[in-house]
ZADO-1210 file (C-alpha; in nm, 4 decimals, padded with zeros to 6 digits):
<atoms>
<atom x="00.5119" y="-01.2661" z="-01.0999" code="MET" pos="1"/>
<atom x="00.3382" y="-01.1478" z="-01.3877" code="ARG" pos="2"/>
<atom x="00.0156" y="-01.2852" z="-01.5234" code="PHE" pos="3"/>
<atom x="-00.1416" y="-01.1801" z="-01.8640" code="GLY" pos="4"/>
<atom x="-00.5380" y="-01.2264" z="-01.8157" code="LEU" pos="5"/>
<atom x="-00.6997" y="-01.2965" z="-02.1722" code="CYS" pos="6"/>
<atom x="-01.0455" y="-01.4823" z="-02.3147" code="GLY" pos="7"/>
<atom x="-01.2676" y="-01.4217" z="-02.6055" code="PHE" pos="8"/>
<atom x="-01.4905" y="-01.1288" z="-02.5778" code="PRO" pos="9"/>
<atom x="-01.8004" y="-01.2046" z="-02.3034" code="GLY" pos="10"/>
<atom x="-01.6308" y="-01.4123" z="-02.0828" code="SER" pos="11"/>
<atom x="-01.6144" y="-01.1795" z="-01.7764" code="GLY" pos="12"/>
<atom x="-01.1996" y="-01.1313" z="-01.7886" code="LYS" pos="13"/>
<atom x="-01.2610" y="-00.7909" z="-01.7050" code="THR" pos="14"/>
<atom x="-01.5155" y="-00.8085" z="-01.4513" code="THR" pos="15"/>
<atom x="-01.2430" y="-01.0657" z="-01.2730" code="LEU" pos="16"/>
<atom x="-00.9958" y="-00.8688" z="-01.3363" code="PHE" pos="17"/>
<atom x="-01.1672" y="-00.5424" z="-01.1412" code="ASN" pos="18"/>
<atom x="-01.2279" y="-00.7974" z="-00.8117" code="ALA" pos="19"/>
<atom x="-00.9249" y="-00.9260" z="-00.7786" code="MET" pos="20"/>
<atom x="-00.7219" y="-00.6027" z="-00.8729" code="THR" pos="21"/>
<atom x="-01.0298" y="-00.3571" z="-00.6884" code="GLY" pos="22"/>
<atom x="-00.9899" y="-00.1563" z="-00.9734" code="LEU" pos="23"/>
<atom x="-01.2929" y="-00.0228" z="-01.1675" code="ASP" pos="24"/>
<atom x="-01.2446" y="00.0091" z="-01.5405" code="VAL" pos="25"/>
<atom x="-01.4948" y="-00.0170" z="-01.8002" code="PRO" pos="26"/>
<atom x="-01.6032" y="-00.3662" z="-01.8687" code="VAL" pos="27"/>
<atom x="-01.5913" y="-00.4282" z="-02.2763" code="GLY" pos="28"/>
<atom x="-01.3942" y="-00.4191" z="-02.5477" code="TYR" pos="29"/>
<atom x="-01.2293" y="-00.0721" z="-02.5553" code="GLY" pos="30"/>
<atom x="-00.8634" y="-00.1746" z="-02.7157" code="GLY" pos="31"/>
<atom x="-00.6595" y="-00.0693" z="-02.4619" code="GLU" pos="32"/>
<atom x="-00.4153" y="-00.2983" z="-02.2285" code="VAL" pos="33"/>
<atom x="-00.5154" y="-00.2628" z="-01.8337" code="ARG" pos="34"/>
<atom x="-00.2627" y="-00.3278" z="-01.5837" code="VAL" pos="35"/>
<atom x="-00.3431" y="-00.3641" z="-01.2135" code="GLY" pos="36"/>
<atom x="-00.1644" y="-00.5266" z="-00.9174" code="THR" pos="37"/>
<atom x="-00.2938" y="-00.8068" z="-00.6334" code="VAL" pos="38"/>
<atom x="-00.1494" y="-00.8455" z="-00.2716" code="ARG" pos="39"/>
<atom x="-00.0569" y="-01.1968" z="-00.2267" code="VAL" pos="40"/>
<atom x="-00.2612" y="-01.2639" z="00.1397" code="PRO" pos="41"/>
<atom x="-00.0113" y="-01.4164" z="00.3593" code="ASP" pos="42"/>
<atom x="-00.0868" y="-01.4915" z="00.7558" code="PRO" pos="43"/>
<atom x="00.2563" y="-01.5142" z="00.8293" code="ARG" pos="44"/>
<atom x="00.3803" y="-01.1651" z="00.6469" code="VAL" pos="45"/>
<atom x="00.1215" y="-01.0192" z="00.9058" code="ASP" pos="46"/>
<atom x="00.2305" y="-01.2289" z="01.2251" code="PHE" pos="47"/>
<atom x="00.6301" y="-01.1337" z="01.1609" code="LEU" pos="48"/>
<atom x="00.4877" y="-00.7388" z="01.0882" code="SER" pos="49"/>
<atom x="00.3247" y="-00.7608" z="01.4660" code="ARG" pos="50"/>
<atom x="00.6352" y="-00.8316" z="01.5785" code="ALA" pos="51"/>
<atom x="00.8666" y="-00.5980" z="01.4205" code="TYR" pos="52"/>
<atom x="00.6285" y="-00.3163" z="01.4248" code="SER" pos="53"/>
<atom x="00.8131" y="-00.2145" z="01.1028" code="PRO" pos="54"/>
<atom x="00.7352" y="00.1230" z="00.8918" code="LYS" pos="55"/>
<atom x="00.6644" y="-00.0971" z="00.6270" code="LYS" pos="56"/>
<atom x="00.5123" y="-00.4110" z="00.5613" code="THR" pos="57"/>
<atom x="00.5428" y="-00.5656" z="00.2076" code="THR" pos="58"/>
<atom x="00.3382" y="-00.8537" z="00.1025" code="HIS" pos="59"/>
<atom x="00.4203" y="-01.0076" z="-00.2677" code="ALA" pos="60"/>
<atom x="00.2520" y="-00.9374" z="-00.5471" code="THR" pos="61"/>
<atom x="00.0668" y="-01.0947" z="-00.8434" code="ILE" pos="62"/>
<atom x="00.0897" y="-00.8103" z="-01.1601" code="ASN" pos="63"/>
<atom x="-00.2435" y="-00.9110" z="-01.4187" code="LEU" pos="64"/>
<atom x="-00.2236" y="-00.7593" z="-01.7506" code="ARG" pos="65"/>
<atom x="-00.5854" y="-00.7777" z="-01.9174" code="ASP" pos="66"/>
<atom x="-00.5489" y="-00.7795" z="-02.2343" code="VAL" pos="67"/>
<atom x="-00.8348" y="-00.7100" z="-02.5169" code="PRO" pos="68"/>
<atom x="-00.9626" y="-01.0271" z="-02.6644" code="GLY" pos="69"/>
<atom x="-01.1750" y="-00.9068" z="-03.0131" code="GLU" pos="70"/>
<atom x="-00.9980" y="-00.8908" z="-03.3415" code="HIS" pos="71"/>
<atom x="-01.1782" y="-00.7893" z="-03.6326" code="GLY" pos="72"/>
<atom x="-01.5205" y="-00.8695" z="-03.4491" code="GLY" pos="73"/>
<atom x="-01.4233" y="-01.2286" z="-03.4497" code="VAL" pos="74"/>
<atom x="-01.5306" y="-01.4054" z="-03.1139" code="PRO" pos="75"/>
<atom x="-01.2587" y="-01.7084" z="-03.1194" code="GLN" pos="76"/>
<atom x="-00.9387" y="-01.5296" z="-03.2981" code="VAL" pos="77"/>
<atom x="-00.6636" y="-01.3114" z="-03.0797" code="LEU" pos="78"/>
<atom x="-00.5624" y="-01.0221" z="-03.2403" code="SER" pos="79"/>
<atom x="-00.1171" y="-01.0047" z="-03.3026" code="PRO" pos="80"/>
<atom x="-00.1415" y="-00.7444" z="-03.0809" code="ARG" pos="81"/>
<atom x="-00.3246" y="-00.9445" z="-02.8254" code="SER" pos="82"/>
<atom x="-00.0673" y="-01.2355" z="-02.8706" code="LEU" pos="83"/>
<atom x="00.2413" y="-00.9852" z="-02.8181" code="GLN" pos="84"/>
<atom x="00.0932" y="-00.8897" z="-02.4760" code="GLU" pos="85"/>
<atom x="00.1060" y="-01.1741" z="-02.3384" code="ILE" pos="86"/>
<atom x="00.4278" y="-01.2917" z="-02.4576" code="ARG" pos="87"/>
<atom x="00.6222" y="-01.1055" z="-02.1860" code="ASP" pos="88"/>
<atom x="00.4229" y="-01.2652" z="-01.8813" code="ARG" pos="89"/>
<atom x="00.5651" y="-01.5420" z="-01.6402" code="ASP" pos="90"/>
<atom x="00.2064" y="-01.6819" z="-01.6470" code="ALA" pos="91"/>
<atom x="-00.1384" y="-01.7058" z="-01.8600" code="LEU" pos="92"/>
<atom x="-00.4923" y="-01.7033" z="-01.7216" code="CYS" pos="93"/>
<atom x="-00.7686" y="-01.7646" z="-01.9544" code="LEU" pos="94"/>
<atom x="-01.0755" y="-01.7114" z="-01.8270" code="VAL" pos="95"/>
<atom x="-01.3483" y="-01.9343" z="-02.0273" code="LEU" pos="96"/>
<atom x="-01.7484" y="-01.8136" z="-02.0170" code="ARG" pos="97"/>
<atom x="-01.9432" y="-02.1121" z="-01.9059" code="ASP" pos="98"/>
<atom x="-02.2231" y="-01.8739" z="-01.8619" code="PHE" pos="99"/>
<atom x="-02.5389" y="-01.7827" z="-02.0979" code="VAL" pos="100"/>
<atom x="-02.4960" y="-01.3859" z="-02.2125" code="ASN" pos="101"/>
<atom x="-02.7677" y="-01.2306" z="-02.3720" code="PRO" pos="102"/>
<atom x="-02.5339" y="-01.0437" z="-02.6314" code="ALA" pos="103"/>
<atom x="-02.3204" y="-01.3368" z="-02.7128" code="LEU" pos="104"/>
<atom x="-02.4947" y="-01.5887" z="-02.9487" code="GLU" pos="105"/>
<atom x="-02.5000" y="-01.9499" z="-02.9069" code="GLY" pos="106"/>
<atom x="-02.4781" y="-02.1295" z="-02.5709" code="ASP" pos="107"/>
<atom x="-02.1475" y="-02.1000" z="-02.4122" code="PRO" pos="108"/>
<atom x="-01.8733" y="-02.3552" z="-02.4546" code="ASP" pos="109"/>
<atom x="-01.5968" y="-02.3198" z="-02.2138" code="PRO" pos="110"/>
<atom x="-01.4112" y="-02.6389" z="-02.3796" code="LEU" pos="111"/>
<atom x="-01.4482" y="-02.4974" z="-02.7127" code="GLY" pos="112"/>
<atom x="-01.3321" y="-02.1484" z="-02.6715" code="ASP" pos="113"/>
<atom x="-00.9969" y="-02.3792" z="-02.4441" code="LEU" pos="114"/>
<atom x="-00.9244" y="-02.5001" z="-02.7385" code="ARG" pos="115"/>
<atom x="-00.9426" y="-02.2211" z="-02.9476" code="ALA" pos="116"/>
<atom x="-00.7254" y="-02.0432" z="-02.7524" code="PHE" pos="117"/>
<atom x="-00.4710" y="-02.3616" z="-02.7367" code="HIS" pos="118"/>
<atom x="-00.4573" y="-02.3807" z="-03.1054" code="GLU" pos="119"/>
<atom x="-00.4298" y="-02.0136" z="-03.1951" code="GLU" pos="120"/>
<atom x="-00.0899" y="-02.0506" z="-02.9460" code="CYS" pos="121"/>
<atom x="00.0501" y="-02.3550" z="-03.1099" code="VAL" pos="122"/>
<atom x="00.0037" y="-02.2299" z="-03.4546" code="LEU" pos="123"/>
<atom x="00.1368" y="-01.8462" z="-03.3319" code="ALA" pos="124"/>
<atom x="00.4608" y="-02.0346" z="-03.1248" code="ASP" pos="125"/>
<atom x="00.5105" y="-02.2622" z="-03.4478" code="LEU" pos="126"/>
<atom x="00.5715" y="-01.9478" z="-03.7172" code="ALA" pos="127"/>
<atom x="00.8331" y="-01.8520" z="-03.4652" code="VAL" pos="128"/>
<atom x="01.0273" y="-02.1523" z="-03.3900" code="VAL" pos="129"/>
<atom x="01.0602" y="-02.2379" z="-03.8033" code="GLU" pos="130"/>
<atom x="01.1409" y="-01.8829" z="-03.8934" code="ARG" pos="131"/>
<atom x="01.4499" y="-01.9154" z="-03.5959" code="ARG" pos="132"/>
<atom x="01.4721" y="-02.2921" z="-03.7148" code="LEU" pos="133"/>
<atom x="01.5607" y="-02.1894" z="-04.0956" code="ASP" pos="134"/>
<atom x="01.7593" y="-01.8768" z="-03.9302" code="ARG" pos="135"/>
<atom x="01.9862" y="-02.1413" z="-03.7589" code="ALA" pos="136"/>
<atom x="02.0811" y="-02.3572" z="-04.0034" code="ARG" pos="137"/>
<atom x="02.1314" y="-02.1339" z="-04.2627" code="LYS" pos="138"/>
<atom x="02.3873" y="-01.9763" z="-03.9678" code="GLU" pos="139"/>
<atom x="02.5326" y="-02.2891" z="-03.9049" code="ARG" pos="140"/>
<atom x="02.4304" y="-02.2196" z="-03.5058" code="ALA" pos="141"/>
<atom x="02.5153" y="-02.4416" z="-03.2240" code="ASP" pos="142"/>
<atom x="02.3770" y="-02.7923" z="-03.2897" code="VAL" pos="143"/>
<atom x="02.2283" y="-02.8012" z="-02.9486" code="ARG" pos="144"/>
<atom x="01.9935" y="-02.5077" z="-03.0603" code="GLU" pos="145"/>
<atom x="01.9022" y="-02.6253" z="-03.3856" code="ILE" pos="146"/>
<atom x="01.8102" y="-02.9918" z="-03.1742" code="ASP" pos="147"/>
<atom x="01.5874" y="-02.7650" z="-02.9855" code="ALA" pos="148"/>
<atom x="01.3948" y="-02.6016" z="-03.2539" code="PHE" pos="149"/>
<atom x="01.3418" y="-02.9052" z="-03.3841" code="GLU" pos="150"/>
<atom x="01.2165" y="-03.1112" z="-03.0806" code="THR" pos="151"/>
<atom x="01.0346" y="-02.7717" z="-03.0520" code="MET" pos="152"/>
<atom x="00.8476" y="-02.7921" z="-03.4354" code="ALA" pos="153"/>
<atom x="00.7971" y="-03.1435" z="-03.3730" code="ALA" pos="154"/>
<atom x="00.5926" y="-03.1083" z="-03.1072" code="ALA" pos="155"/>
<atom x="00.3835" y="-02.7729" z="-03.2238" code="LEU" pos="156"/>
<atom x="00.3513" y="-02.9903" z="-03.5218" code="GLY" pos="157"/>
<atom x="00.1532" y="-03.2089" z="-03.3388" code="GLU" pos="158"/>
<atom x="-00.0782" y="-02.9965" z="-03.1914" code="GLY" pos="159"/>
<atom x="00.1435" y="-03.0179" z="-02.8450" code="GLY" pos="160"/>
<atom x="00.2359" y="-02.7289" z="-02.6155" code="ALA" pos="161"/>
<atom x="00.6099" y="-02.6357" z="-02.5392" code="LEU" pos="162"/>
<atom x="00.5238" y="-02.6570" z="-02.1502" code="ARG" pos="163"/>
<atom x="00.4397" y="-03.0081" z="-02.1611" code="ARG" pos="164"/>
<atom x="00.8316" y="-03.1125" z="-02.2829" code="LEU" pos="165"/>
<atom x="01.0433" y="-03.1570" z="-01.9860" code="SER" pos="166"/>
<atom x="01.3859" y="-03.0072" z="-01.8882" code="GLU" pos="167"/>
<atom x="01.5270" y="-03.3327" z="-02.0693" code="ALA" pos="168"/>
<atom x="01.3817" y="-03.3074" z="-02.3117" code="GLU" pos="169"/>
<atom x="01.4050" y="-02.9590" z="-02.4323" code="LEU" pos="170"/>
<atom x="01.7108" y="-02.7047" z="-02.3183" code="HIS" pos="171"/>
<atom x="01.4883" y="-02.4087" z="-02.2611" code="ARG" pos="172"/>
<atom x="01.8254" y="-02.1604" z="-02.2650" code="GLY" pos="173"/>
<atom x="01.8046" y="-02.1293" z="-02.6304" code="PHE" pos="174"/>
<atom x="01.4139" y="-02.0362" z="-02.6089" code="LEU" pos="175"/>
<atom x="01.5078" y="-01.6542" z="-02.3731" code="LYS" pos="176"/>
<atom x="01.3543" y="-01.3710" z="-02.6033" code="GLY" pos="177"/>
<atom x="01.1447" y="-01.5602" z="-02.8073" code="PHE" pos="178"/>
<atom x="00.7766" y="-01.5373" z="-02.6275" code="GLY" pos="179"/>
<atom x="00.6662" y="-01.8546" z="-02.6890" code="LEU" pos="180"/>
<atom x="00.2795" y="-01.8858" z="-02.5449" code="LEU" pos="181"/>
<atom x="00.2745" y="-02.2289" z="-02.5463" code="SER" pos="182"/>
<atom x="00.5944" y="-02.3001" z="-02.2766" code="ASP" pos="183"/>
<atom x="00.4195" y="-02.0391" z="-02.0458" code="LEU" pos="184"/>
<atom x="00.2518" y="-02.1662" z="-01.7371" code="PRO" pos="185"/>
<atom x="-00.1483" y="-02.2058" z="-01.8068" code="LEU" pos="186"/>
<atom x="-00.4408" y="-02.1954" z="-01.5642" code="LEU" pos="187"/>
<atom x="-00.8246" y="-02.2033" z="-01.6840" code="ALA" pos="188"/>
<atom x="-01.0516" y="-01.9934" z="-01.4587" code="ALA" pos="189"/>
<atom x="-01.3771" y="-02.1604" z="-01.6031" code="VAL" pos="190"/>
<atom x="-01.6396" y="-01.7953" z="-01.5406" code="ASN" pos="191"/>
<atom x="-01.9720" y="-01.9404" z="-01.3581" code="VAL" pos="192"/>
<atom x="-02.3446" y="-01.7841" z="-01.3168" code="GLU" pos="193"/>
<atom x="-02.3460" y="-01.7028" z="-00.9411" code="GLU" pos="194"/>
<atom x="-02.5824" y="-01.9904" z="-00.8327" code="GLU" pos="195"/>
<atom x="-02.2742" y="-02.2044" z="-00.9793" code="ARG" pos="196"/>
<atom x="-02.0060" y="-02.0689" z="-00.7855" code="ALA" pos="197"/>
<atom x="-01.9717" y="-02.3696" z="-00.5830" code="GLY" pos="198"/>
<atom x="-01.9460" y="-02.6398" z="-00.8302" code="GLU" pos="199"/>
<atom x="-01.7079" y="-02.8828" z="-00.9209" code="ASP" pos="200"/>
<atom x="-01.4718" y="-02.8516" z="-01.2330" code="LEU" pos="201"/>
<atom x="-01.6103" y="-03.0578" z="-01.5753" code="ASP" pos="202"/>
<atom x="-01.3895" y="-03.3799" z="-01.5816" code="PRO" pos="203"/>
<atom x="-01.3733" y="-03.3261" z="-01.9530" code="ARG" pos="204"/>
<atom x="-01.1983" y="-02.9558" z="-01.9388" code="LEU" pos="205"/>
<atom x="-00.9648" y="-03.0568" z="-01.6163" code="ALA" pos="206"/>
<atom x="-00.8735" y="-03.3843" z="-01.8463" code="ALA" pos="207"/>
<atom x="-00.8153" y="-03.1250" z="-02.1837" code="GLU" pos="208"/>
<atom x="-00.6035" y="-02.8561" z="-01.9450" code="VAL" pos="209"/>
<atom x="-00.4119" y="-03.1463" z="-01.8114" code="ALA" pos="210"/>
<atom x="-00.3242" y="-03.3137" z="-02.0878" code="GLY" pos="211"/>
<atom x="-00.1888" y="-02.9159" z="-02.1732" code="MET" pos="212"/>
<atom x="00.0099" y="-02.8828" z="-01.9089" code="GLY" pos="213"/>
<atom x="-00.2240" y="-02.6522" z="-01.7695" code="GLY" pos="214"/>
<atom x="-00.4614" y="-02.6308" z="-01.4373" code="ALA" pos="215"/>
<atom x="-00.8128" y="-02.4611" z="-01.4153" code="ALA" pos="216"/>
<atom x="-01.0214" y="-02.3719" z="-01.1559" code="MET" pos="217"/>
<atom x="-01.4401" y="-02.2674" z="-01.1274" code="VAL" pos="218"/>
<atom x="-01.5034" y="-01.9451" z="-01.0434" code="LEU" pos="219"/>
<atom x="-01.8071" y="-01.6936" z="-01.0413" code="SER" pos="220"/>
<atom x="-01.6084" y="-01.3124" z="-01.1786" code="ALA" pos="221"/>
<atom x="-01.9803" y="-01.1732" z="-01.0614" code="SER" pos="222"/>
<atom x="-01.9464" y="-01.3037" z="-00.6954" code="VAL" pos="223"/>
<atom x="-01.5756" y="-01.1865" z="-00.6765" code="GLU" pos="224"/>
<atom x="-01.7299" y="-00.8607" z="-00.8028" code="ALA" pos="225"/>
<atom x="-01.9404" y="-00.8458" z="-00.5163" code="GLU" pos="226"/>
<atom x="-01.6554" y="-00.9714" z="-00.2232" code="ILE" pos="227"/>
<atom x="-01.5128" y="-00.7417" z="-00.2913" code="ALA" pos="228"/>
<atom x="-01.6687" y="-00.4854" z="-00.2149" code="LEU" pos="229"/>
<atom x="-01.7886" y="-00.6237" z="00.1302" code="LEU" pos="230"/>
<atom x="-01.5831" y="-00.5631" z="00.4396" code="ASP" pos="231"/>
<atom x="-01.3473" y="-00.8713" z="00.5799" code="SER" pos="232"/>
<atom x="-01.5845" y="-00.9076" z="00.8293" code="GLU" pos="233"/>
<atom x="-01.9042" y="-00.9218" z="00.6216" code="ASP" pos="234"/>
<atom x="-01.6793" y="-01.1776" z="00.3683" code="GLN" pos="235"/>
<atom x="-01.7443" y="-01.5903" z="00.5667" code="PRO" pos="236"/>
<atom x="-02.1095" y="-01.5520" z="00.5750" code="GLU" pos="237"/>
<atom x="-02.1176" y="-01.4638" z="00.2338" code="PHE" pos="238"/>
<atom x="-01.8806" y="-01.7203" z="00.1301" code="LEU" pos="239"/>
<atom x="-02.1515" y="-01.9568" z="00.3098" code="GLU" pos="240"/>
<atom x="-02.4319" y="-01.8766" z="00.1758" code="ASP" pos="241"/>
<atom x="-02.2982" y="-01.9261" z="-00.1770" code="MET" pos="242"/>
<atom x="-02.1462" y="-02.2489" z="-00.0678" code="GLY" pos="243"/>
<atom x="-01.7823" y="-02.0967" z="-00.0900" code="LEU" pos="244"/>
<atom x="-01.5416" y="-02.2041" z="00.1650" code="ALA" pos="245"/>
<atom x="-01.2563" y="-01.8892" z="00.0370" code="GLU" pos="246"/>
<atom x="-01.2624" y="-01.6401" z="-00.2510" code="PRO" pos="247"/>
<atom x="-01.1560" y="-01.7376" z="-00.6107" code="ALA" pos="248"/>
<atom x="-00.8828" y="-01.5215" z="-00.5460" code="LEU" pos="249"/>
<atom x="-00.7023" y="-01.6590" z="-00.2634" code="SER" pos="250"/>
<atom x="-00.7473" y="-02.0564" z="-00.4720" code="ARG" pos="251"/>
<atom x="-00.5982" y="-01.8314" z="-00.7664" code="PHE" pos="252"/>
<atom x="-00.3003" y="-01.7069" z="-00.6041" code="ILE" pos="253"/>
<atom x="-00.2627" y="-02.1525" z="-00.4367" code="ARG" pos="254"/>
<atom x="-00.2643" y="-02.2279" z="-00.8115" code="THR" pos="255"/>
<atom x="-00.0946" y="-02.0093" z="-00.9324" code="ALA" pos="256"/>
<atom x="00.1933" y="-02.0932" z="-00.6905" code="TYR" pos="257"/>
<atom x="00.1655" y="-02.4219" z="-00.7436" code="ASP" pos="258"/>
<atom x="00.1692" y="-02.4049" z="-01.1064" code="LEU" pos="259"/>
<atom x="00.4654" y="-02.1948" z="-01.1411" code="MET" pos="260"/>
<atom x="00.6636" y="-02.3694" z="-00.8459" code="ASP" pos="261"/>
<atom x="00.6677" y="-02.0539" z="-00.6250" code="LEU" pos="262"/>
<atom x="00.7794" y="-02.0276" z="-00.2456" code="VAL" pos="263"/>
<atom x="00.8038" y="-01.7374" z="-00.0701" code="SER" pos="264"/>
<atom x="01.0630" y="-01.6338" z="00.1854" code="PHE" pos="265"/>
<atom x="01.1079" y="-01.3544" z="00.3663" code="PHE" pos="266"/>
<atom x="01.3570" y="-01.0684" z="00.5570" code="THR" pos="267"/>
<atom x="01.2731" y="-00.8807" z="00.8837" code="VAL" pos="268"/>
<atom x="01.3444" y="-00.5924" z="01.1047" code="GLY" pos="269"/>
<atom x="01.2411" y="-00.2523" z="01.2285" code="THR" pos="270"/>
<atom x="01.2004" y="-00.0801" z="00.8589" code="GLU" pos="271"/>
<atom x="01.0899" y="-00.3408" z="00.6299" code="ASP" pos="272"/>
<atom x="00.9112" y="-00.6443" z="00.7063" code="VAL" pos="273"/>
<atom x="00.9039" y="-00.7666" z="00.3066" code="HIS" pos="274"/>
<atom x="00.7525" y="-01.1536" z="00.1665" code="ALA" pos="275"/>
<atom x="01.0011" y="-01.2783" z="-00.1811" code="TRP" pos="276"/>
<atom x="00.8937" y="-01.4751" z="-00.4097" code="THR" pos="277"/>
<atom x="01.1500" y="-01.7436" z="-00.5573" code="ILE" pos="278"/>
<atom x="01.1097" y="-02.1069" z="-00.7463" code="ARG" pos="279"/>
<atom x="01.0658" y="-02.3704" z="-00.5313" code="ARG" pos="280"/>
<atom x="01.4620" y="-02.5491" z="-00.5602" code="GLY" pos="281"/>
<atom x="01.6442" y="-02.1905" z="-00.5167" code="THR" pos="282"/>
<atom x="01.9735" y="-02.1569" z="-00.3376" code="VAL" pos="283"/>
<atom x="02.0297" y="-01.8941" z="-00.1121" code="ALA" pos="284"/>
<atom x="02.2670" y="-01.6536" z="-00.3131" code="ARG" pos="285"/>
<atom x="02.0243" y="-01.6886" z="-00.5854" code="ALA" pos="286"/>
<atom x="01.7544" y="-01.5968" z="-00.3092" code="ALA" pos="287"/>
<atom x="01.9798" y="-01.3219" z="-00.1942" code="ALA" pos="288"/>
<atom x="02.0083" y="-01.1735" z="-00.5093" code="GLY" pos="289"/>
<atom x="01.6306" y="-01.0982" z="-00.4857" code="GLN" pos="290"/>
<atom x="01.6385" y="-00.8603" z="-00.2365" code="VAL" pos="291"/>
<atom x="01.9444" y="-00.6846" z="-00.3963" code="HIS" pos="292"/>
<atom x="02.2239" y="-00.7753" z="-00.6282" code="SER" pos="293"/>
<atom x="02.4867" y="-00.6592" z="-00.3795" code="ASP" pos="294"/>
<atom x="02.3821" y="-00.9780" z="-00.1647" code="MET" pos="295"/>
<atom x="02.4524" y="-01.1802" z="-00.4208" code="GLU" pos="296"/>
<atom x="02.7710" y="-01.0619" z="-00.5630" code="ARG" pos="297"/>
<atom x="02.9092" y="-01.0323" z="-00.1980" code="GLY" pos="298"/>
<atom x="02.7071" y="-01.3330" z="-00.0055" code="PHE" pos="299"/>
<atom x="02.9083" y="-01.4438" z="00.2699" code="ILE" pos="300"/>
<atom x="02.6109" y="-01.6557" z="00.4396" code="ARG" pos="301"/>
<atom x="02.2386" y="-01.7066" z="00.5543" code="ALA" pos="302"/>
<atom x="02.1245" y="-01.7368" z="00.8738" code="GLU" pos="303"/>
<atom x="01.7800" y="-01.9159" z="00.8418" code="ILE" pos="304"/>
<atom x="01.4942" y="-01.9246" z="01.0787" code="ILE" pos="305"/>
<atom x="01.1491" y="-02.1197" z="00.9528" code="PRO" pos="306"/>
<atom x="00.8995" y="-01.9460" z="01.0320" code="PHE" pos="307"/>
<atom x="00.7275" y="-02.1678" z="01.2561" code="GLU" pos="308"/>
<atom x="01.0680" y="-02.1822" z="01.4872" code="VAL" pos="309"/>
<atom x="01.0156" y="-01.8013" z="01.4772" code="PHE" pos="310"/>
<atom x="00.6051" y="-01.8350" z="01.5821" code="ALA" pos="311"/>
<atom x="00.6810" y="-02.0932" z="01.8824" code="GLU" pos="312"/>
<atom x="00.9287" y="-01.8365" z="02.0376" code="TYR" pos="313"/>
<atom x="00.8266" y="-01.5416" z="01.9734" code="GLY" pos="314"/>
<atom x="01.1335" y="-01.3556" z="01.8871" code="SER" pos="315"/>
<atom x="01.5300" y="-01.4078" z="01.7433" code="GLU" pos="316"/>
<atom x="01.6646" y="-01.3147" z="02.0649" code="GLN" pos="317"/>
<atom x="01.4717" y="-01.6361" z="02.2215" code="ALA" pos="318"/>
<atom x="01.5487" y="-01.8325" z="01.8390" code="VAL" pos="319"/>
<atom x="01.9436" y="-01.7995" z="01.8825" code="LYS" pos="320"/>
<atom x="01.9075" y="-01.8531" z="02.2875" code="GLU" pos="321"/>
<atom x="01.7534" y="-02.2034" z="02.2316" code="ALA" pos="322"/>
<atom x="02.0217" y="-02.2724" z="01.9700" code="GLY" pos="323"/>
<atom x="01.7274" y="-02.2846" z="01.6798" code="MET" pos="324"/>
<atom x="01.8625" y="-02.0204" z="01.4395" code="LEU" pos="325"/>
<atom x="02.0922" y="-02.2243" z="01.1680" code="ARG" pos="326"/>
<atom x="02.4250" y="-02.0826" z="00.9354" code="VAL" pos="327"/>
<atom x="02.3872" y="-02.2153" z="00.5659" code="GLU" pos="328"/>
<atom x="02.6159" y="-02.1870" z="00.2485" code="GLY" pos="329"/>
<atom x="02.5414" y="-02.0235" z="-00.0382" code="LYS" pos="330"/>
<atom x="02.4265" y="-02.3606" z="-00.1989" code="GLU" pos="331"/>
<atom x="02.1605" y="-02.4012" z="00.0749" code="TYR" pos="332"/>
<atom x="01.7948" y="-02.4289" z="-00.0987" code="VAL" pos="333"/>
<atom x="01.5558" y="-02.2210" z="00.0475" code="VAL" pos="334"/>
<atom x="01.2568" y="-02.3475" z="00.1931" code="GLU" pos="335"/>
<atom x="00.8806" y="-02.1971" z="00.2083" code="ASP" pos="336"/>
<atom x="00.8279" y="-01.9725" z="00.5088" code="GLY" pos="337"/>
<atom x="01.2074" y="-01.9149" z="00.6182" code="GLU" pos="338"/>
<atom x="01.3147" y="-01.6073" z="00.7625" code="ILE" pos="339"/>
<atom x="01.6711" y="-01.5527" z="00.5829" code="VAL" pos="340"/>
<atom x="01.9232" y="-01.2750" z="00.7285" code="ARG" pos="341"/>
<atom x="02.1795" y="-01.2157" z="00.4338" code="VAL" pos="342"/>
<atom x="02.5083" y="-01.1280" z="00.5222" code="ARG" pos="343"/>
<atom x="02.7620" y="-01.0323" z="00.2710" code="PHE" pos="344"/>
<atom x="03.0281" y="-00.8031" z="00.1807" code="ASN" pos="345"/>
<atom x="03.1057" y="-00.5684" z="-00.0899" code="VAL" pos="346"/>
</atoms>
């Protein structure tokens, strides 16, 4: 899962990037793109690792790309390069400043920044869509493609985000390769002062983001930076003092999975216990392809053990003896938390 981390200057996105990835890149505009990896905590993976004692344990990860936000000193304009850098992401995380920054003039305006970012994405998408639509008409392309781009042009012309269009309204098979920003899942992270870290999201902003087809959360990047430096045993007390139930990273990951409709399945053994991320509704044969293309190509069957069943019986052998292991075909829809052993032949 690849997130583009974006925001206007002074939003605190690089501080958040450092807290999430454990890196220590300089805060402030430097023109370069930074890339880091966030491990997705999952107690189920840890449980399976203890059960199998593998040589390697592999958690799911989120790839974060911290994109420079300034363009010629204009506070609410992203450069063409910045927009290009987030076009190939799976989703966007927009960091919105809601704290006083002495280096910036004026009061924070997260709602205004959200709208400005949305407008930039819409205008950038509209330029791409109109160019392709003009060419498609001249080339007498597939009528379904022309219909798709006409639908997008109409929605963007009214200021709407493409992610709001359902699959029934828009044939997304024609969008591949265009990197349309307003069709990417959007998570808005409202960055507040330390003393406000536990507050609820502003209902107006929540409604605005929902109208764009996205999700939103409140966090304090400075608090997250402190949490990242603490030992795991010291974190609960710190979180309690801050009025927080869990680190923002945990909420970020959970919100991201919900936003993108993702689930995890596991492959297990003495060599590797591995978490794999797939879209909800993925069938067994396609899920096998996430592990290795040969598994998808030569798929025979999948042996399925729900994690809860494994945890109850304690071993694969005990699960089999209890008759709780299931054998499923290629069209079986893999559910969250299932242990999958693929039988294949190539």
